[in-house]
Each structure stands twice: as structure tokens, then as C-alpha cells.
C-alpha positions in Angstrom: 32.4 -0.3 -12.7 34.7 0.3 -9.6 32.1 1.3 -7.4 29.8 -1.4 -7.8 31.0 -5.3 -6.7 29.1 -8.3 -7.5 30.7 -10.7 -5.3 28.0 -13.6 -5.7 29.6 -16.9 -8.0 28.5 -17.0 -11.2 24.6 -17.8 -12.2 23.4 -18.8 -15.8 22.3 -15.4 -18.4 23.6 -13.5 -15.4 25.6 -11.4 -17.9 21.7 -10.4 -19.1 20.6 -9.4 -15.7 23.9 -8.0 -14.4 24.2 -5.5 -17.2 26.1 -2.3 -16.4 23.3 0.0 -17.2 21.0 -2.4 -15.1 23.7 -2.1 -12.2 24.4 1.6 -12.6 20.3 1.8 -12.2 20.6 -0.3 -8.7 23.2 1.8 -7.8 21.9 5.3 -8.5 18.7 3.6 -6.0 21.0 2.8 -3.4 22.9 5.7 -3.4 19.1 8.1 -3.3 17.6 6.2 -1.0 19.7 3.6 1.4 20.3 6.1 4.0 16.8 6.7 4.7 16.5 2.9 4.6 18.9 2.8 7.4 16.6 5.5 9.6 13.9 3.9 9.5 15.0 0.8 10.3 16.7 2.8 13.4 12.8 4.0 14.4 11.6 0.8 13.8 14.0 -0.4 16.8 13.1 2.9 18.9 9.7 2.2 18.2 9.5 -1.3 19.9 11.3 -0.6 22.7 9.1 2.1 23.8 6.1 -0.4 23.0 8.1 -3.0 25.1 7.8 -0.2 28.0 4.3 0.9 27.9 2.2 -2.3 26.2 0.5 0.4 24.6 -0.7 1.1 20.6 -2.9 3.0 19.4 -4.0 4.8 15.9 -1.5 8.0 15.2 -2.6 10.9 16.1 -0.6 13.3 14.1 -2.7 11.3 10.7 -5.7 12.4 12.0 -6.5 14.4 9.4 -5.2 11.5 6.5 -8.4 8.9 8.2 -10.5 11.7 8.4 -10.0 13.2 4.7 -11.8 12.8 1.2 -9.1 10.4 -1.3 -9.2 7.7 -3.1 -5.9 5.9 -4.6 -5.5 5.8 -8.3 -7.7 3.6 -10.5 -6.8 0.1 -10.7 -5.5 -0.3 -14.6 -7.7 -2.7 -16.8 -5.4 -6.0 -16.2 -5.5 -5.5 -12.6 -9.2 -5.0 -11.9 -10.1 -8.5 -11.4 -7.8 -10.6 -9.0 -10.1 -12.9 -7.5 -7.4 -15.9 -7.7 -4.3 -15.2 -7.3 -1.7 -17.8 -6.9 1.8 -17.6 -4.6 5.1 -18.8 -5.1 8.8 -18.9 -5.5 10.8 -17.7 -9.1 11.9 -21.1 -9.3 11.2 -21.7 -13.0 9.3 -25.5 -12.9 6.9 -23.8 -10.5 6.8 -20.6 -12.0 5.6 -22.0 -15.5 3.1 -24.3 -13.5 1.7 -20.7 -12.0 1.7 -19.4 -15.0 -0.4 -22.2 -16.3 -2.7 -22.4 -13.1 -5.6 -20.4 -14.8 -5.1 -17.5 -11.4 -6.0 -14.2 -12.3 -2.8 -13.3 -10.9 0.8 -14.7 -9.9 3.0 -13.5 -7.2 6.4 -13.9 -8.0 8.1 -14.2 -5.0 11.5 -13.2 -4.6 10.9 -13.0 -0.3 9.7 -15.1 1.8 9.5 -18.2 -0.9 12.5 -17.9 -1.3 15.9 -17.7 -0.2 18.7 -14.8 -0.6 21.2 -17.5 -2.3 22.4 -16.0 -5.3 21.8 -18.5 -7.7 18.2 -17.4 -6.8 18.6 -13.7 -6.7 19.6 -13.3 -10.0 18.0 -16.6 -11.5 14.6 -15.5 -9.9 15.2 -12.2 -12.9 16.0 -14.3 -15.5 13.1 -16.1 -14.4 10.8 -13.0 -14.9 12.5 -11.1 -17.5 11.3 -14.8 -19.8 8.3 -14.6 -18.1 7.0 -10.9 -19.0 8.1 -11.7 -22.9 6.3 -15.2 -22.6 9.5 -17.2 -23.7 9.8 -19.3 -20.3 10.7 -22.9 -20.8 12.0 -25.9 -19.2 13.5 -28.8 -20.1 13.7 -31.6 -16.4 17.3 -33.2 -16.4 14.6 -36.2 -16.9 13.7 -35.0 -20.2 10.1 -33.2 -18.9 9.6 -29.9 -21.2 7.6 -27.6 -19.3 5.9 -24.5 -21.4 3.0 -22.0 -21.5 0.2 -23.8 -22.5 -1.7 -19.9 -23.6 0.9 -17.6 -24.0 -2.1 -15.3 -24.5 -3.9 -15.9 -21.5 -1.6 -15.1 -17.7 -2.3 -14.5 -15.1 -0.5 -11.1 -14.5 2.3 -10.7 -12.3 3.8 -9.3 -9.1 6.6 -9.7 -8.1 7.3 -9.4 -4.2 10.8 -7.9 -3.1 12.6 -8.3 -0.4 11.5 -6.3 2.7 13.1 -3.6 3.9 15.5 -4.8 6.3 17.3 -7.7 4.7 20.6 -6.5 2.7 22.2 -8.1 -0.3 25.5 -9.1 0.3 26.4 -10.4 -2.6 26.2 -6.8 -4.5 28.1 -3.7 -3.0 28.0 -0.2 -3.7 30.3 2.0 -2.4 31.9 -0.7 -0.4 28.4 -0.8 1.5 25.7 -4.4 0.9 22.6 -2.6 -1.5 19.2 -3.1 0.3 17.9 -6.2 -0.9 14.4 -4.5 -1.8 16.0 -2.1 -3.9 17.9 -5.0 -5.8 15.0 -6.9 -6.5 12.7 -3.8 -7.6 15.9 -2.1 -9.5 16.7 -5.2 -11.4 13.4 -6.3 -12.4 11.8 -2.2 -12.9 14.9 -1.7 -15.5 14.5 -4.9 -17.7 10.8 -5.0 -17.6 8.9 -1.9 -17.2 9.2 -0.3 -20.6 8.6 -4.3 -22.0 5.4 -4.4 -19.8 4.1 -1.4 -20.5 4.4 -2.3 -24.7 2.3 -5.4 -23.9 -0.6 -3.7 -22.8 0.5 -4.7 -18.4 2.7 -2.6 -16.2 5.1 -3.0 -13.6 3.0 -3.9 -10.5 4.7 -5.1 -7.1 4.0 -6.5 -3.8 5.3 -5.1 -0.9 6.3 -6.5 2.5 6.7 -7.0 6.1 6.1 -2.7 6.6 5.5 -1.5 9.6 4.6 2.4 9.6 3.4 4.8 6.7 6.7 6.4 6.4 8.0 2.9 5.2 5.4 3.5 2.4 6.2 6.9 1.8 10.2 5.9 1.1 8.9 3.4 -1.9 6.6 5.8 -3.5 10.1 8.0 -3.7 11.4 5.2 -5.4 8.8 4.0 -7.5 8.4 8.2 -8.9 12.4 8.5 -9.2 12.8 5.3 -10.9 9.7 6.0 -13.5 11.0 9.1 -14.0 14.7 8.3 -14.2 13.2 5.7 -17.1 10.8 7.7 -18.7 7.7 5.9 -17.7 4.5 7.7 -16.9 4.2 8.4 -13.3 2.0 6.7 -11.6 2.4 3.5 -13.7 4.0 1.5 -10.6 1.0 -0.3 -8.9 1.6 -1.6 -5.1 -0.3 -3.8 -3.4 0.9 -4.1 0.4 0.8 -6.8 2.8 -0.5 -6.0 6.4 1.6 -8.5 8.2 3.1 -6.0 11.2 0.5 -5.2 13.8 1.9 -1.3 13.5 1.2 -1.3 10.6 -2.5 -2.9 11.3 -2.8 1.1 13.1 -2.2 2.7 9.1 -3.2 1.3 7.1 -5.5 4.5 5.8 -1.7 6.8 5.8 0.0 3.8 4.2 -2.7 3.9 1.4 -2.0 7.2 1.8 1.7 7.5 1.3 1.3 5.3 -2.3 -2.2 6.8 -3.0 -0.8 7.3 -6.8 0.6 4.1 -7.0 -1.7 2.1 -5.1 -3.6 -1.1 -5.9 -4.6 -2.9 -2.5 -3.8 -4.7 1.1 -3.3 -8.5 2.2 -4.3 -9.9 4.7 -0.9 -11.8 5.9 -1.8 -14.3 9.1 1.7 -15.8 10.0 3.8 -12.6 9.6 0.9 -10.9 11.5 1.0 -13.0 14.6 4.7 -13.5 14.8 4.8 -9.2 14.3 2.6 -9.2 17.4 4.5 -11.6 19.5 7.8 -9.9 18.4 6.4 -6.3 19.5 5.2 -7.3 22.8 7.7 -9.7 23.6 8.9 -7.8 26.9 5.7 -5.5 27.4 3.8 -6.0 30.4 1.3 -8.3 31.4 0.6 -11.7 29.3 0.4 -11.2 25.5 1.1 -15.1 24.9 -0.7 -17.0 22.4 -2.3 -20.5 21.9 -1.1 -23.2 19.2 -0.3 -20.8 15.9 -3.1 -23.4 14.1 -5.1 -22.5 16.6 -5.7 -18.8 15.7 -8.1 -18.7 13.2 -9.4 -15.5 11.3 -12.5 -15.8 13.5 -9.9 -15.1 16.6 -12.0 -11.5 17.5 -8.4 -10.2 17.1 -8.1 -11.2 13.7 -11.6 -10.8 12.5 -11.4 -7.0 13.6 -8.1 -6.5 11.4 -9.7 -8.5 8.7 -12.6 -6.1 8.6 -10.8 -3.3 9.1 -8.8 -3.7 6.0 -11.8 -4.7 3.8 -13.3 -1.1 4.9 -10.1 0.5 4.5 -9.7 -0.9 1.2 -12.7 -0.2 -0.1 -13.3 3.4 1.5 -10.0 3.9 -0.7 -10.9 2.4 -3.7 -8.7 -0.2 -3.4 -8.6 -3.7 -3.7 -8.2 -6.1 -0.4 -6.6 -9.9 -0.7 -7.6 -12.6 1.5 -5.0 -14.5 2.9 -2.7 -18.0 2.0 -4.1 -21.1 1.6 -1.4 -23.1 1.8 -2.4 -27.1 1.4 -0.9 -29.3 -1.1 -2.9 -31.9 -2.4 -2.0 -35.7 -1.7 -1.4 -38.0 -4.5 -2.3 -40.4 -2.0 -4.8 -39.6 -0.1 -8.2 -38.5 -1.3 -9.4 -38.8 2.7 -6.9 -35.4 3.8 -7.8 -34.0 0.3 -11.4 -33.7 1.4 -10.8 -32.3 4.8 -8.4 -29.7 3.9 -10.2 -29.2 0.9 -13.4 -27.9 3.1 -11.6 -26.3 5.4 -9.8 -24.5 2.5 -13.2 -24.1 0.9 -14.8 -22.6 4.6 -12.1 -19.8 5.0 -12.1 -19.0 1.1 -16.5 -18.3 2.1 -16.0 -16.5 5.3 -13.1 -14.2 3.0 -15.8 -13.7 0.2 -18.5 -13.1 2.9 -16.4 -10.3 4.5 -15.8 -8.4 1.4 -12.7 -9.2 0.2 -12.0 -9.1 -3.1 -9.8 -11.8 -4.0 -7.8 -14.4 -2.2 -4.7 -16.7 -2.6 -3.3 -20.2 -2.6 0.1 -22.1 -3.0 -1.0 -25.0 -5.1 -2.6 -24.9 -8.7 -5.3 -27.4 -7.9 -7.1 -24.8 -5.4 -7.7 -22.5 -8.1 -10.8 -24.0 -9.3 -12.1 -24.1 -5.9 -11.2 -20.5 -5.0 -12.5 -19.4 -8.2 -15.8 -21.0 -7.9 -16.3 -19.4 -3.9 -15.8 -16.0 -5.5 -17.5 -16.1 -8.8 -20.7 -17.4 -6.8 -20.9 -14.1 -4.9 -18.9 -11.7 -7.1 -21.1 -9.9 -9.6 -18.3 -7.9 -11.5 -14.8 -8.2 -11.3 -14.6 -6.6 -7.5 -16.2 -5.8 -4.4 -15.0 -2.5 -4.1 -18.8 -1.4 -3.6 -19.2 -3.3 -0.7 -18.2 -0.4 1.6 -18.3 -2.4 4.8 -20.0 0.5 7.1 -21.0 -2.0 9.5 -17.2 -2.4 10.7 -16.3 0.2 13.4 -12.9 -0.9 15.0 -10.8 0.1 18.1 -7.3 -0.1 18.9 -8.9 -2.5 22.2 -10.2 -4.5 18.8 -6.7 -5.2 17.3 -4.9 -6.1 20.7 -7.3 -8.4 21.8 -5.0 -11.1 22.8 -6.9 -12.2 25.7 -9.9 -13.3 23.9 -8.2 -15.3 21.5 -9.9 -18.9 21.8 -7.0 -22.4 22.5 -4.9 -24.1 23.8 -1.0 -24.2 24.5 -0.6 -27.8 23.7 2.9 -30.1 23.5 1.7 -31.3 19.9 1.7 -27.1 19.0 5.2 -27.5 20.5 6.6 -29.9 18.7 5.1 -28.9 15.7 6.8 -25.9 16.2 10.2 -27.2 16.6 9.1 -30.0 13.5 8.3 -27.4 11.0 11.1 -24.8 12.7 14.1 -26.9 11.8 13.0 -28.9 8.3 11.9 -25.4 6.8 15.4 -23.5 8.1 17.1 -26.8 6.4 15.2 -27.0 3.1 15.8 -23.1 3.7 19.6 -23.1 3.9 19.7 -25.8 1.1 18.2 -22.8 -1.1 14.5 -24.1 -1.3 12.4 -21.2 0.3 8.7 -22.9 0.0 8.8 -26.6 1.3 6.4 -29.0 1.9 6.1 -30.2 5.0 2.9 -32.3 6.2 1.0 -31.2 2.7 1.5 -27.8 3.3 3.9 -25.3 2.0 5.4 -23.8 4.2 7.8 -20.1 3.5 9.7 -18.0 6.1 7.0 -16.8 7.7 5.6 -19.7 9.3 8.9 -20.8 10.5 9.3 -17.2 11.9 6.0 -17.9 14.0 7.2 -21.4 15.4 10.5 -20.0 17.0 9.0 -16.7 18.2 5.9 -18.8 19.3 8.5 -20.7 21.6 10.8 -18.2 22.7 7.7 -16.9 23.8 6.0 -19.6 26.1 9.2 -20.4 27.2 10.1 -16.9 28.3 6.4 -16.4 29.8 6.9 -20.4 31.5 3.6 -20.4 29.9 1.3 -23.9 31.0 0.7 -26.7 28.5 -2.6 -29.2 28.3 0.0 -31.7 29.7 0.3 -29.1 32.4 3.8 -29.4 31.5 5.5 -25.6 32.2 7.4 -24.3 28.9 11.3 -24.6 29.8 14.3 -24.4 28.4 15.0 -28.1 29.4 12.0 -29.0 27.9 12.2 -27.4 24.5 15.3 -28.9 24.2 14.3 -32.4 24.9 11.7 -32.4 22.3 14.1 -30.5 20.1 16.3 -33.7 20.2 13.3 -36.2 19.5 11.2 -34.1 16.5 15.7 -33.7 15.4 15.7 -37.7 15.0 12.6 -37.8 13.1 13.6 -35.6 10.7 16.6 -37.4 9.9 14.7 -40.5 9.7 13.0 -38.7 6.9 16.2 -37.9 5.0 15.1 -34.2 3.7 17.7 -32.0 3.6 20.2 -34.3 5.8 23.4 -31.9 5.1 22.1 -29.0 6.4 20.3 -30.1 9.6 22.4 -29.9 12.3 23.3 -26.0 11.2 19.3 -25.6 11.1 18.5 -27.2 14.5 21.9 -24.8 15.9 19.8 -21.7 14.3 16.6 -22.7 15.4 17.2 -23.3 19.0 19.5 -20.4 19.3 16.7 -17.9 17.5 14.1 -19.3 19.6 15.8 -19.4 23.3 18.1 -17.4 23.7 17.4 -14.7 25.8 18.0 -11.8 22.9 15.4 -11.9 20.3 16.8 -11.4 16.2 14.7 -9.2 14.7 14.4 -12.0 11.3 16.0 -14.9 11.9 16.8 -15.0 8.2 19.6 -12.8 9.1 21.6 -15.0 10.9 20.9 -18.0 8.4 21.9 -15.5 5.3 24.8 -15.0 7.1 25.8 -19.0 6.9 24.5 -18.7 3.1 26.9 -16.5 2.9 29.9 -18.0 4.5 29.1 -21.3 2.2 29.6 -19.3 -0.6 26.1 -19.0 -1.7 
């Protein structure tokens, strides 16, 4: 196909995924919707520039009728009505099999923040999903260990998460330009699996990340409508759950559901990206928008509780599911005291969510599935809590923007933690691992983003730490050297640490704030032939 060029290296079984009809389908999506996506990215930039001048954000007056209207999203399909426990993770084959065997109701198959855009991951993830749909997935490790499905007839519903609108796919060109990563991920999965899923009594269901406006949701709806018509899939078969993980999207929850109402399933509260978005959006705005240590910003903080409660009320008012956030803890095989303390925190967090009206929640490790299920089982009288309308909730713009009411300190330990996690995660990312275990937590791109953006914020605001020290470039660079030395001693991803340190320092300290650190990191991957 002379107008479609694949520049990535060979990947095992890529001939099954990168077929001529599949690539033609992706190329059609790119030609129809790529230009509109470009316009929406420019609109993001213009909106942020306006917010940097005014510092003001409010609910949209032009969509007041949507918020006041009487409408509902489409009823959930039968296999997507009970979502009390969802496990998230990358489409790496071993982790995929473990997720499918976990006992969770849903597996979020992550092609986004827990993945990296190495071509082997992009195509390999599609192979994993192809086999998972057909219940043929298996693996024999180099050590000879066998991984297989324990019960192919009782598996979680699989919801792939394609990349956000901002990421290109620089290994696949259409008419001489890189395709939109989101369209590649969605297009290949939908082309190969939509009809098969329907034949098996399910359907093509997705998580959609990092949207910043209802217009971006409208574009996804147009993509779904066209894709279904093109392949003869009944209209409305697709179901999408949207992550509300940007501050601007929090002001447009109703509108986002409305745009996707024929294809919508729910909304999810994504904590780390949400905090990252707040810092990014208001980084140049008048006033003090600095936050305390990222680990100190709990969901009980006033602005986070307002966001969480508004999400539940919005979803249940419109017949959509409200999904809680991630429990990222990875149990230790050697330290029962660490496990006991962490499990208690996870239990308390899930208890908060179920009492707030959430219909389910996320975990990152199979060992947390029973705990999350136990908490939700104790409260849910049916498969969900849609009947809890949360009419007691009334959230204003000021409530969502109450940064100054967030308790907690800015500490040297928090600054060191941001550096340690940021560099350590980036080294793993450059090596092709988008879900990295660091200090008993499953870290992904969202935690690296909040780590570097918080350093940028503290440095440019000359924030004061608990030690009395002012955060300056010189202080950060000194701590970088110390944390870098500790990472070298630890030995993980050693060949990528130098480049990870350079990338992290540049994106955390340069005056020009890079919107997503994965963009310059992707440049490194492509240059290295990944």
C-alpha cells in the first residue's frame, strides 16, 4: 500500500495484525478524522493560554441546556453491568494472562500509560488482545513456566485503553504523515475483534484517556459511528468509559457523556493525571496554585472530594457507571508488615469510594482483587449503585478549584521521591516497560508526569520546604545527583539511566513546560530504532 508505510521493526506475528485490509481501515480513520484531531490539539493550546492569563475556569455557559436537559446514556450491555472490581495493566503477555485469571470483573488492557510506544509493544499488544478475545492466549517463559487461562469460560470483560489524542504513531505513516496513535490502537483492535466479540456475546468496549473537552468526546463518537458503519457492526455496539483526568474535563462531565450518549458506559476518576493537569493548566496563571507533596493530596482533600462527588452524581443522574481510582500497591513477598499497612490503606480507600456511591474501582495487582470485591460486596445490593443519585451533592467551580484548601506540606522527602520515581520510571519506559514496580507501587506515566510537573511548579514558584529550604534549580540538581547515584546502585535499567536523568531534568526544570514528557521520550525511542 504505497500510501501507508510501516517503518517499525519486524514484530512476531505482525502479519496477522498489519494486514492490508486492517491498514486500509486505519488509513481511512486517519484521513477522515486526523485533521479534526489536529484542530482540537490547537484548541487545547489556545484554551490553556487563555487560562494562563485569567486563571479562571467555569462551567460552559453555551452548554447549560445539556446540563439541564433530561437525557440518559444508552443502557449497559449485559456483560458490562457489574464492574465492582477492575484490574488494570499493560498488554504484555504474562501480565495479561495474570489479569485474565485474577477474578476481576473487567480487565483494562492498557495501550496507554502502562505501555510504551515501542513498536513491539504497539503490535504485540494487539496480538495479545486478539488471542485474549479468542481465549487462545498462553505463554511459556524462557525458564519453561507455563501461563494459561484457568477458566476460558469465566474471564473479565476486556476494555482496551488506546492512547490519548496527543500522541502520534511514528512507526505508521498515512500519506506521508504519522498516524494518530489513538486511531491506530482503536482501529486495529476494532477491525480484528469487533465482530468476534459480538459473536461471543460481548462487544467492543473501551476506556478513553486524557480528554480535555466535550468536543474531543464528540470526535470519538464520530469515530465510533463511522467504524461501526464501515464494518457492518450495529450502531451503538461500542461502549466507552471516559477517564476524567483533566481539570477542564471535570467542568464538562455532563457534556462528555452527552456527546457519547449512544456509546457511553461511564466515567472514571483518575487521580494522578488529574493533579498533573491542574499544575499544567494553571502553571502560568496569576495567584498561588502550588500543591503539597503528591502523596499528601488524598481524595479527602476538598477539591478532590468535590471532583469525586460530582463524578458520581453526574454519572448516576445520566445512567452511567462511576468508577473509582487505582490501588497501585504491589504486595511484598518478604515484608508482611508493609503488606498489612498497605492493605489497610487500600481497604479504607475502597470503603470511601463505595460509600460515596461508586459502582466499582481499580486495582493494579491480582492479590488486591479479593479485597476490593469484599468491600464492594458488603455494600452493593445489586450489580451497581446507579439508584444512588447523590442529589445531596452540589459542586461549584470554586469547590473544584479549591487548591488553597488542600492540606499537607511540601517536604524534602516528597521532592526526593518525585526525583527518584521520575528518573527510575523514565529509565524503565525507555527500556520498553510502561508499568514499573518502584517501592512496592505500580508506577505508570501518570505518576512520572505529576512528579516532574510538581518539581517544575515548586521551582518556578520558589516554594519553601519543611526544612526551610527554597526549591531552586540548584537544589533540585543536587538532589538529582544523589537520587541518581542511588538508582545506579540499585542496578535497574542501568543502560537507560543517563538518558532518563537528562530527560527528567529537562522536562522538570526548563522554562518551556513540555505538555507531555512522553513526547520527547518517544523521540529517543524512535531514534534508537524502537
